[in-house]
C-alpha positions as CSV (number, residue, x, y, z in Angstrom):
1,M,0.1,0.0,0.0
2,R,1.4,3.3,-1.0
3,G,2.9,5.4,1.9
4,A,2.6,2.4,4.4
5,P,5.4,2.3,7.0
6,S,8.0,-0.4,7.0
7,Y,7.2,-1.9,10.4
8,D,4.6,-4.7,10.7
9,M,1.4,-3.4,12.4
10,R,0.7,-6.8,13.6
11,E,3.6,-6.5,16.0
12,T,2.6,-3.2,17.5
13,S,0.1,-2.3,20.1
14,I,-0.4,1.5,20.6
15,E,-2.6,2.9,23.3
16,L,-5.1,5.6,22.3
17,T,-7.3,7.8,24.5
18,T,-11.1,7.6,24.1
19,V,-13.5,10.5,24.6
20,D,-14.4,9.5,28.1
21,G,-10.7,9.0,29.3
22,G,-10.5,5.3,28.6
23,R,-8.0,3.4,26.6
24,F,-8.1,1.7,23.2
25,E,-5.5,-0.9,22.4
26,A,-4.6,-0.3,18.8
27,T,-3.0,-3.6,18.0
28,G,-2.1,-4.5,14.3
29,E,-5.3,-6.4,14.0
30,A,-7.4,-3.6,15.5
31,L,-6.0,-1.1,13.0
32,R,-6.6,-3.4,10.0
33,P,-10.1,-1.9,9.2
34,L,-8.5,1.6,8.9
35,R,-5.5,0.6,6.9
36,A,-7.7,-1.3,4.4
37,H,-9.4,2.0,3.5
38,L,-6.5,4.3,3.4
39,E,-4.5,5.6,0.5
40,G,-2.5,7.8,2.7
41,E,0.0,7.1,5.4
42,L,-0.6,5.8,8.9
43,L,2.3,6.9,11.2
44,R,3.4,6.2,14.8
45,A,6.2,7.8,16.8
46,G,9.6,7.0,15.2
47,D,8.3,6.8,11.6
48,A,9.7,8.9,8.9
49,G,7.6,12.0,8.8
50,W,6.3,11.7,12.4
51,T,8.3,14.7,13.9
52,E,7.1,17.1,11.1
53,A,3.5,15.7,11.4
54,V,3.2,16.5,15.1
55,R,5.2,19.7,15.2
56,V,3.2,22.8,16.1
57,W,4.0,26.4,16.1
58,N,3.6,27.3,19.8
59,A,6.3,25.6,21.9
60,T,4.2,25.6,25.1
61,I,2.0,22.8,23.5
62,T,3.7,19.6,24.8
63,K,0.8,17.2,23.8
64,S,1.3,14.4,21.2
65,P,-0.9,12.1,19.5
66,A,-0.7,8.3,19.5
67,L,-1.2,7.9,15.8
68,V,-1.3,10.1,12.8
69,V,-2.9,9.7,9.5
70,R,-1.9,11.8,6.4
71,P,-4.9,11.5,4.1
72,R,-4.8,11.9,0.4
73,S,-8.4,12.3,-0.3
74,A,-11.8,13.1,1.3
75,R,-12.4,9.2,1.3
76,D,-9.3,8.8,3.6
77,V,-10.7,11.4,5.9
78,A,-14.0,9.6,6.0
79,A,-12.3,6.4,6.9
80,V,-10.6,8.0,9.8
81,I,-13.7,9.6,11.0
82,D,-15.6,6.3,10.8
83,F,-12.8,4.5,12.7
84,A,-12.5,7.2,15.5
85,S,-16.2,7.5,15.8
86,D,-17.0,3.8,16.1
87,R,-14.3,3.4,18.8
88,R,-15.0,6.7,20.5
89,L,-11.4,7.9,20.1
90,L,-10.2,11.4,20.6
91,L,-9.8,12.9,17.2
92,S,-7.9,15.9,16.1
93,V,-7.1,17.8,12.8
94,K,-3.9,19.6,12.0
95,C,-3.5,21.9,8.9
96,G,-0.7,24.3,9.7
97,G,-0.5,23.8,13.4
98,H,-0.4,27.5,13.9
99,N,-3.2,27.7,16.5
100,I,-1.8,29.1,19.8
101,A,-4.1,26.9,21.8
102,G,-2.7,23.7,20.2
103,T,-6.2,22.5,19.3
104,S,-4.7,20.5,16.4
105,I,-3.4,17.8,18.8
106,A,-5.5,15.6,21.1
107,D,-3.2,14.1,23.5
108,R,-2.7,10.4,22.9
109,G,-5.5,10.6,20.3
110,L,-5.7,9.9,16.6
111,M,-4.7,13.0,14.5
112,L,-5.4,13.8,10.8
113,D,-2.4,15.7,9.3
114,M,-3.9,17.3,6.3
115,S,-0.6,18.4,4.8
116,P,-0.7,16.0,1.7
117,M,-3.8,17.8,0.5
118,R,-2.3,20.9,-0.7
119,E,-3.5,21.3,-4.2
120,V,-4.7,24.8,-5.4
121,A,-6.7,25.3,-8.7
122,V,-7.5,28.8,-9.8
123,D,-10.2,29.8,-12.3
124,P,-9.4,33.3,-13.2
125,E,-12.4,33.7,-15.4
126,A,-14.9,32.7,-12.7
127,R,-12.7,34.4,-10.0
128,L,-12.6,31.2,-7.9
129,A,-9.8,29.3,-6.2
130,R,-10.3,25.7,-5.0
131,V,-8.0,25.0,-2.1
132,G,-7.1,21.7,-0.6
133,G,-7.7,21.3,3.2
134,G,-4.0,21.1,4.0
135,C,-2.8,24.2,2.2
136,R,-0.9,27.0,3.9
137,L,-1.4,30.7,3.1
138,R,1.7,30.8,0.8
139,D,0.2,27.9,-1.3
140,V,-2.8,30.0,-2.1
141,D,-1.1,33.3,-2.5
142,A,1.4,31.9,-4.9
143,A,-1.3,30.3,-7.2
144,T,-3.7,33.2,-7.1
145,Q,-1.0,35.9,-7.6
146,R,0.0,34.3,-10.9
147,H,-3.3,35.7,-12.1
148,G,-3.1,39.0,-10.1
149,L,-5.8,37.6,-7.8
150,A,-6.1,37.1,-3.9
151,T,-8.6,36.6,-1.2
152,T,-8.5,37.5,2.5
153,L,-6.0,35.4,4.4
154,G,-3.8,36.0,7.3
155,F,-0.4,37.7,8.0
156,V,1.9,34.7,8.4
157,S,2.4,32.6,5.4
158,E,2.9,29.3,7.2
159,T,-0.5,29.5,8.8
160,G,-3.0,26.8,7.8
161,V,-5.8,28.0,5.5
162,A,-8.4,25.7,7.1
163,G,-7.9,26.8,10.9
164,L,-7.7,30.5,9.8
165,T,-10.8,30.4,7.7
166,L,-13.0,28.3,9.9
167,G,-12.4,30.7,12.7
168,G,-13.2,33.8,10.6
169,G,-9.8,34.7,9.3
170,F,-8.6,38.3,8.9
171,G,-5.7,39.8,7.2
172,Y,-4.5,42.6,5.0
173,L,-7.5,42.3,2.7
174,M,-10.3,42.1,5.3
175,R,-11.2,45.7,5.2
176,R,-11.9,45.4,1.4
177,F,-13.4,42.0,1.2
178,G,-14.4,40.8,4.7
179,W,-13.2,37.8,6.7
180,A,-11.7,34.9,4.9
181,A,-15.0,33.0,5.8
182,D,-17.0,35.6,4.1
183,N,-15.2,34.9,0.8
184,L,-16.2,31.1,0.9
185,E,-18.5,29.9,-1.9
186,E,-18.5,26.3,-1.2
187,V,-16.7,23.6,0.8
188,E,-16.2,19.8,0.6
189,I,-16.6,18.6,4.1
190,V,-16.7,15.2,5.8
191,T,-19.1,15.2,8.8
192,A,-19.2,13.1,11.8
193,D,-21.5,10.5,10.2
194,G,-18.8,9.8,7.7
195,R,-20.6,11.5,4.7
196,V,-18.7,13.6,2.2
197,R,-20.9,16.6,1.6
198,I,-20.8,19.7,-0.6
199,A,-22.1,22.7,1.4
200,D,-22.9,26.1,0.1
201,R,-25.7,28.6,0.3
202,D,-28.2,26.2,-1.3
203,R,-26.9,22.7,0.0
204,D,-26.7,22.0,3.7
205,R,-27.3,25.8,4.4
206,D,-27.2,25.6,8.0
207,L,-23.8,23.7,7.9
208,F,-22.4,26.2,5.5
209,W,-23.4,29.0,7.8
210,A,-21.9,27.4,10.8
211,I,-18.5,26.5,9.4
212,R,-17.9,30.2,8.4
213,G,-16.6,31.2,11.7
214,G,-17.7,28.2,13.9
215,G,-14.3,26.6,13.8
216,G,-13.6,22.9,13.3
217,N,-16.7,21.8,15.4
218,F,-18.8,20.6,12.4
219,G,-16.5,18.3,10.2
220,V,-13.2,18.1,8.3
221,V,-13.1,20.4,5.3
222,T,-11.1,18.8,2.6
223,R,-11.6,21.5,-0.1
224,F,-12.5,25.2,0.1
225,T,-13.7,27.2,-2.8
226,F,-12.9,30.9,-2.3
227,R,-14.1,34.0,-4.2
228,V,-10.9,35.8,-5.3
229,H,-10.4,39.5,-6.3
230,R,-8.1,41.6,-8.4
231,V,-5.2,42.5,-6.1
232,G,-1.5,43.2,-7.0
233,P,0.7,41.7,-8.0
234,I,2.3,44.9,-6.8
235,V,1.2,46.7,-3.7
236,T,2.6,49.4,-1.3
237,G,3.4,48.2,2.2
238,G,5.8,47.7,4.9
239,L,7.0,48.8,8.2
240,M,7.8,52.2,9.7
241,V,9.4,52.4,13.1
242,W,10.1,55.1,15.6
243,S,11.7,55.2,19.1
244,A,9.0,54.6,21.8
245,D,9.8,58.2,23.0
246,L,7.4,59.2,20.2
247,A,4.8,56.6,21.0
248,E,2.1,59.1,22.0
249,Q,2.6,61.0,18.9
250,V,2.8,58.0,16.6
251,L,-0.3,56.4,18.2
252,E,-2.3,59.7,17.6
253,A,-1.2,59.6,13.9
254,Y,-2.3,56.0,13.8
255,R,-5.7,56.9,15.1
256,S,-5.9,59.7,12.4
257,L,-4.8,57.3,9.8
258,T,-7.4,54.6,10.6
259,S,-10.2,57.1,11.0
260,S,-9.9,58.3,7.4
261,A,-8.4,55.2,5.7
262,P,-10.0,53.9,2.6
263,R,-10.8,50.1,2.6
264,E,-7.7,49.5,0.4
265,L,-5.5,50.4,3.4
266,T,-5.0,48.2,6.4
267,A,-2.5,49.3,9.2
268,A,-1.4,47.8,12.6
269,A,0.4,49.6,15.4
270,I,3.1,47.6,17.2
271,I,5.1,48.3,20.4
272,R,8.0,45.9,21.2
273,L,11.7,46.0,21.8
274,A,13.6,46.5,18.5
275,P,15.0,43.3,17.2
276,P,18.7,43.0,16.2
277,A,17.7,42.8,12.6
278,P,19.9,44.2,9.9
279,F,17.3,46.9,9.0
280,V,17.4,48.3,12.5
281,P,20.1,50.7,13.5
282,A,22.5,49.1,16.0
283,H,21.9,51.8,18.6
284,A,18.3,50.9,18.8
285,H,18.7,47.2,19.3
286,F,16.5,45.9,22.2
287,K,15.3,49.5,22.9
288,P,11.5,50.2,23.0
289,I,10.1,51.1,19.6
290,V,6.7,51.8,18.1
291,G,5.9,50.8,14.6
292,V,3.1,50.9,12.0
293,L,2.7,48.1,9.6
294,V,0.8,49.0,6.4
295,C,-0.6,47.4,3.3
296,H,-2.2,49.6,0.6
297,T,-3.8,47.8,-2.4
298,G,-5.4,50.9,-3.9
299,A,-4.4,53.7,-6.2
300,D,-3.2,56.5,-4.1
301,P,-1.1,55.3,-1.1
302,R,1.0,58.6,-0.9
303,R,-2.0,60.5,0.0
304,D,-3.6,57.9,2.3
305,L,-0.3,57.5,4.3
306,E,0.2,61.2,4.8
307,P,-0.6,61.1,8.6
308,L,2.4,58.9,9.1
309,R,4.7,60.9,6.7
310,A,4.0,64.0,8.7
311,L,5.6,62.5,11.8
312,P,9.3,63.0,12.6
313,P,11.5,60.9,10.4
314,P,11.4,57.1,11.5
315,L,14.4,55.1,12.6
316,V,13.3,52.6,9.9
317,D,11.3,53.1,6.8
318,L,10.5,49.9,4.9
319,V,7.4,51.1,3.1
320,T,7.8,50.3,-0.6
321,E,6.3,48.9,-3.6
322,H,6.7,45.2,-3.8
323,P,4.8,41.9,-4.7
324,Y,1.8,41.0,-2.6
325,T,3.4,37.8,-1.8
326,V,6.3,39.7,-0.2
327,Q,3.8,41.5,2.0
328,Q,2.1,38.3,3.0
329,S,5.4,36.8,4.3
330,M,6.9,40.0,5.8
331,L,6.1,38.9,9.4
332,D,7.3,35.3,9.1
333,D,10.8,35.9,10.4
334,L,9.4,38.1,13.4
335,D,7.0,35.4,14.5
336,P,8.8,32.0,13.9
337,A,7.8,28.6,15.0
338,G,9.3,26.8,18.0
339,F,9.0,29.7,20.6
340,N,6.7,29.8,23.6
341,Q,3.6,32.0,22.9
342,Y,1.0,33.5,25.3
343,W,-1.6,36.0,23.9
344,K,-4.5,38.0,25.3
345,T,-6.7,40.1,23.0
346,E,-9.9,41.9,22.9
347,F,-12.2,43.4,20.1
348,L,-12.7,47.2,20.3
349,P,-15.3,49.6,19.0
350,E,-12.9,52.5,18.7
351,L,-9.5,53.9,19.7
352,S,-10.2,56.4,22.4
353,S,-7.4,58.6,23.8
354,A,-7.8,56.8,27.1
355,Y,-7.5,53.4,25.4
356,L,-4.4,54.4,23.6
357,D,-2.7,55.6,26.8
358,V,-3.7,52.5,28.7
359,W,-2.5,50.2,25.9
360,R,0.8,52.1,25.3
361,R,1.7,51.8,29.0
362,A,0.8,48.2,29.3
363,A,2.6,47.4,26.1
364,L,5.8,48.9,27.4
365,A,5.5,46.7,30.5
366,V,5.3,43.6,28.4
367,A,8.8,44.4,27.2
368,S,11.0,41.3,26.6
369,P,13.2,40.6,23.6
370,M,10.6,38.7,21.5
371,S,7.3,39.9,22.9
372,Y,5.1,42.5,21.1
373,S,1.7,44.3,21.5
374,V,-0.6,45.1,18.6
375,I,-3.6,47.0,17.4
376,F,-5.1,45.8,14.2
377,H,-7.6,47.8,12.2
378,I,-10.4,45.6,11.1
379,G,-13.3,47.7,10.2
380,G,-14.7,48.3,6.7
381,A,-16.3,45.3,5.0
382,N,-16.3,43.4,8.3
383,N,-19.0,45.9,9.5
384,D,-21.1,45.6,6.4
385,H,-22.1,42.0,6.2
386,D,-25.5,40.8,7.2
387,V,-25.1,39.0,10.6
388,D,-26.8,35.9,9.2
389,D,-24.3,35.6,6.3
390,G,-22.1,33.5,8.5
391,A,-21.3,32.5,12.1
392,V,-18.4,35.0,12.7
393,G,-19.5,37.1,15.7
394,N,-18.7,40.6,16.8
395,R,-19.2,42.3,13.5
396,D,-19.4,45.6,15.3
397,A,-15.7,45.5,16.1
398,R,-13.3,47.9,14.5
399,F,-10.1,46.9,16.0
400,V,-8.6,44.0,17.7
401,S,-5.7,44.6,20.2
402,G,-3.8,43.0,22.9
403,F,-0.4,41.6,24.0
404,S,1.7,38.8,22.8
405,G,4.3,37.3,25.2
406,V,7.0,35.3,23.5
407,W,10.1,33.6,25.1
408,R,12.5,30.9,24.2
409,P,12.1,27.2,25.2
410,G,13.9,26.6,28.6
411,E,13.5,30.2,29.7
412,D,11.3,31.3,32.6
413,G,8.2,33.0,31.1
414,R,6.2,33.6,34.2
415,A,7.0,37.3,34.4
416,I,6.2,37.6,30.7
417,V,2.8,35.8,31.1
418,E,1.9,38.0,34.1
419,A,2.7,41.2,32.2
420,V,0.4,40.0,29.4
421,R,-2.3,39.2,31.8
422,Q,-2.1,42.5,33.7
423,G,-2.2,44.4,30.3
424,W,-5.2,42.4,29.2
425,R,-7.0,43.2,32.5
426,Q,-6.3,47.0,31.9
427,I,-7.8,47.0,28.3
428,R,-10.9,44.9,29.0
429,P,-13.0,47.8,30.0
430,F,-12.6,49.2,26.5
431,S,-13.6,46.0,24.8
432,T,-16.9,45.4,22.8
433,G,-17.2,42.3,25.1
434,G,-16.1,40.0,22.4
435,N,-12.9,38.4,21.2
436,Y,-11.5,36.5,18.2
437,V,-11.8,32.8,18.6
438,N,-8.6,32.0,16.7
439,F,-6.7,33.9,19.4
440,Q,-8.1,32.0,22.4
441,L,-5.8,30.1,24.7
442,A,-6.4,26.5,26.0
443,E,-6.8,28.0,29.5
444,D,-9.8,30.2,28.4
445,L,-13.2,29.2,29.8
446,D,-16.3,28.4,27.8
447,E,-17.7,31.9,28.5
448,R,-14.9,33.4,26.4
449,T,-15.9,31.1,23.5
450,I,-19.5,32.1,23.9
451,A,-18.5,35.8,23.8
452,A,-16.6,35.2,20.6
453,Y,-19.9,34.3,18.9
454,G,-22.4,36.5,20.8
455,K,-25.9,35.9,19.7
456,N,-24.7,33.3,17.1
457,F,-23.7,30.9,19.8
458,E,-27.1,29.2,20.3
459,R,-27.7,28.7,16.7
460,L,-24.2,27.2,16.4
461,R,-24.9,24.8,19.2
462,R,-28.2,23.7,17.4
463,V,-26.4,23.0,14.2
464,K,-23.7,21.1,16.2
465,G,-26.4,18.9,17.5
466,V,-27.6,18.1,13.9
467,Y,-24.2,17.4,12.4
468,D,-22.1,16.1,15.4
469,P,-24.5,15.1,18.1
470,T,-21.9,13.1,19.9
471,N,-19.3,15.9,19.8
472,L,-16.7,13.9,17.9
473,F,-15.1,17.2,16.8
474,R,-14.2,18.4,20.3
475,S,-10.4,19.2,20.0
476,N,-11.1,22.9,19.3
477,R,-12.7,25.8,20.9
478,N,-15.6,23.5,21.5
479,I,-19.2,24.2,20.9
480,S,-21.0,21.4,22.7
481,P,-24.2,20.0,21.3
482,W,-25.5,19.6,24.9
483,G,-27.3,22.5,26.4
484,P,-27.7,23.0,30.1
485,G,-29.5,19.9,31.7
486,E,-29.5,17.9,28.5
487,P,-28.1,14.2,28.7
488,R,-24.7,13.7,27.1
489,R,-24.6,11.4,24.1
490,D,-20.9,10.8,23.6
491,S,-21.0,7.3,25.2
492,A,-24.5,6.1,24.5
493,E,-26.3,7.2,21.5
494,R,-24.3,6.7,18.4
495,H,-24.4,8.9,15.2
496,P,-25.9,6.7,12.4
497,R,-23.4,5.6,9.9
498,A,-24.0,7.0,6.4
499,R,-21.7,4.7,4.4
């Protein structure tokens, strides 16, 4: 069988965790029904490819699955879902592994590593891109930009398209074209009953509504079809940096910039210690700085960036014309995999003077060599969409802001974590009351997930009850199908098999 490991599965016994905390002995014989239906690889610890399959971006995540399947098709995915559901195994799904909460790994469970499914097909006439469920952002950007097209995706090119999109997904193009989820036209998805479905605004409409923001709660998406737009291939963007002594002045200019910005302009404010990068003057290394990251995809960037140009000359000015793909990978080196990450963020309705003052002081208190604090401008098209167009909550938000603590493995990060928490507590009074589900931590309580969806949450729970009544897909920011007082169905009533 193609991709099969060299060892004899009959001689192995691997212990997997079940949904109720029990154990399943995965002997070679017990795994035979799964292997019989797989075209892709089945891996255990020590196999070639295992280390890459289980690696995730945030080094604080120390969980590991017991078995990994690398599917090649929706049929493979369905086989894994059937196998896990029938044996009540913990199941998780990894695309890019970039989620800060480490939701792609169910400890000692069965994991789908979607990385083999990375095909992208672009139809420039129809303005559609069909994207495999294992794609990274860079896969999609490279394919669409050959035609001068793009869709809303994130800021780091190694991020998985699936996790980003299912949680909403914002990036440089959000203010023009809405969330990544808003740009979905269709998905191929395998649900908990093992069925491969095509969902769109006409077929499985409630499911299609739910997956556009509801995360991985409703199935495994094996193909996304995105609406793409004329963007690039050359845009104006980059980073401008000043000493933090000018932070008040720069942040006031940032507020002015965002208050008048056309939808073609997205800007983020950043406070951190200057990295020892070649583009930063040596005398500024590890000193507090304030920066503004911009991306302009319109016709008159010079005029629209005037509030920044009116400031004192920056220490660093990297704002240039360059390919959109360069813009999309600009933050990769500043936020690499393999470091400890701890974030706290909130949605904001506005940038008041009081907020900017509180955020600035808190951001400077988070100061450590790799940590950073941000304000992203996300208004525009986000605020236009009908609230019933998808499950993304908090469409009244105009900014998302917070603090990111980052430290090296082996270092003591307790002071960094506490500084992030203190800063977060100080900005919460300015919040809309909501937050972005893709930025939640494993420690966050259910109340925070509910706040991420607002009035959409109860509808999401009802859809979950239809498509995943036993909560097979629980390794995520979970939306349980069971309301208060309802009996659990994960160990008794089984979802009827469809195949």
